[in-house]
N, C-alpha and C positions, 0 to 999 in steps of 0.2 A: 744255183737256185736261190740260196740265201742272199747272195749279192743282188740278184734281180729283185727280190722281194723288198730289200732295203731301199733300193732306188725308187721303187713304186711308192713306198711309204713316204720317202722324202718329197717326192713330187706331189703326193696327196697333201702333205702338211703345208708345203709352200703355196699350194693353190687355195686351201681353205683357211689357213692361219697365217696372219701377217707378223706375228710375234713369236719369240721363243726364248724362254727364260734360260740363261746360261748355267744357272745353279742346278735346277732340277731337270734341265734339258727337255722341258715340255713345251710343245707347240700350243699357243693360246691365242684366242681371238683378240683379247685386249687386257691391259693391266687395270687393276682396280684403283679407285680414287683413295687418296690419303692426304694428310696435311690439314692445317688450320686455314680458315678463310680470313685471317687478320688482314686489314687493309695495308699494314706496314710492308708486307711482302710484295704487294702490287706497287705500292708507292716507290719502293727502293729496289725493285727488281731482284727479289730474293732467289738465292740458289740453295738447294737442299732443304727447302721449306715451302710453305704455302700449299694450296690445293693443287694436286697434280695426279695423273694416272701413273702409278709407280709400283703397285703391289702385285706380285704374282699370285693368281688365284689358287695355285696348286701348292707351292712351298711357302708362300707368304713373305718371300724376300722383298726388300725395298730396293729402290734405285741405288741408294748409298751402300747397301750391303752387297749388291751385285758388283759395284765398282771395286770394292776392296777384294772381293772374291777373284775378279779378273786380274787385279794387280798381282795377287799371290800366284794365281795359276799361270799367268803368261809372262810375268816378269821375275818376281822374287824367287820362286821355287825352281824355275828353269835355270837361274844363275847360281843357286845354292843347293842343288840337289844332293850333294855329297857332304854337306855341312851339318853338324849337330847344332840345333837351334833351340835356344831357350826363349820362349815367347810368353809375354803377358798380354792378356786380352781384357780390357776394361769394359764393363757393361756389355758382355758378349751377346751378339746376335746369334740366334739359334743355328741357322744354316752355315754361317761363316765359322762358328765354333766347331761344328761337326766336321767341316772340311779341314780345318787346321789340326784338330785332334787326330784325324785319320792318317797324318803323315808320321811314319815311324821315326823320322829324324827330328821330330819336334817334341820338345819337353814343354807341354802346354800348361799354363796357369791362367785361371780366370778370376776376376775380382769385380766387385760392385759395392757401392755404398747401400747397404740394406735399409729399406724404408718400410714402415708399417703399411700393410695392405697389399704388398706385392709378394709374389711367389718367386723363389729363386731355385735353380737346379742345385743339387747337393755339391757339385764340383765348384761352385762359385763362392769364393771367399769374400768376407766382409772387409772392404778396404775403403780408405778415404784418400783420394789422389792428392789432396792438399797436405797429407801427412802419412807417407809410406814408411813409417819408422821401423817396421818389421822387415823391410827389404834393404839389403846391403847395397852400397854403391856398386855400379858396374856389374849388375846381375844379368840383364837380359840382352839378347841379340836383337830382338824385335819387340816393339810395344805397339799395340793397336788401341786407339781411343777414339771411337767414332761417334761424333755428335754428343759429347759429354761436357766439354768445357763451358758451353753456354749455360749450364746449370750450376756451375761452381762459383761460390761467392768471390774467391780471389783466384782468377785464372792464371795470373803470372806466378803465384806461389805454386800452383798445381803444375804448371809447365816446368818449373825448376825442379820439382820433385820427380816428374817423369823423366827429365833429362838426367837426373842424378842416377837413376836405377838402370839406365841402359849402358851397355859397354862402350868403350871408346870408339869402336868401329860399328856400333849398333845403329838402328834406325827406329824412329817413332812415326807412325801414321796418325796425325792429329787432325781429324776432320771436324768442321763446325758448319752450321748454316751461316751464310753471309749475304750482305746486301751489296749488289754491284753498283748501285747509285749512291752509296754512302761512303764518303771518303774516310771518315774516322769512326771507330767503334763508339757506340753510345751506351752509357750505363749511368744510372742514377740511383744511389744507395737509398734514397727516400721513397722509391717506388717499391712497395712491399706487398700489396694485395694481388691476388691472382688476376683480378679484372684489369688492374692498372698495368700489370706485366704483359697481359695479352695485347693491350693497346700499344704499349711502348716497344715490346720486343717480339711480338708475334706469337707468343705462346705463354700460357699462364705459369709455367715453371721455369721459364728462362729468366736470367738476371742481367743480360746485356744483348745488344744487337750488334753483331760483328760487321765491320765495314771492310773496305779494301786495304786497311792497315793491319789485317790479321797476320800477315807474314812478318811485319815489323814487330808485332807483339811477341811472336815466337822467337824472333832473333834477339829481342830484349831479354829473353829468359836464357840466352846462351846458345840456342840452336843455330845451326847452319841449315837453311831451308832451300829445298829444290822443289819447284812446282812442276808436277807431271800432268800434262794435258791429254793423257791417254784416252779419256772419255770420248774425245772427238774421233778416235780411230775405229770405234766399234759401230756396227750397224744399228739402226734405230730399233730393230726387233728385240734387242737386248734390254730395252727400257731404261737406258741410262739418261742422266741429264748431261747433255754435251757441254754445258757451261760449268759443271762441277769438276774442278781440278783437285788433284791429290797434293796434299802438303806433306812431303816426305822430309822428315827432320833428322839431321845428323848431329851427333854429340860433338864431333870435331870437324 
């Protein structure tokens, strides 16, 4: 009887709802709008930024958070289910953080650079990814840094620090918004005001606009980079951006 009721429920959901968030597993009519309307994202065909329907109305996850969730659920944890994992999560997203902490084989640490006017959960440590002096070399098996580097004054320094603290066989997932029609990353140290940054970089707290050389920048910091195109393999109902690839970075 329970099996029959479940089948009826799924049929009802598929008929009335065209989307389903993979994190909260909730059928929804549509994802909510997010992102800035900066012209730069339209001009250069931005990925991971710009106005888009990407927020789950139930758990409030975004497209980029769901992508990382699916990477860990369907790839990383299935391949490392018996491994004890030390994981560092920078600027942790709420849903992804809860999911990672729920794994008994994960020793989870979260960090963020605390800024005035923002509230942070108690478990989030105050860290600066340009100077992780309190963390020893080769500490973490996994490092997650999702849409952070575009805010950092010197991203190459930060990349080198992130590489330093992962183990020789560790990985770092380093996502940023990037422009598909921009060959080389654009940054100008004289652009300082929020208004000017919005016009130049698409958001008032970004300090550069990443182009298609992002992989090269990661490699210049010493990473070996593998681009995972898994977003193309999932149904549209999950609300992913099929053009957003994962930058999986290896120390060696």
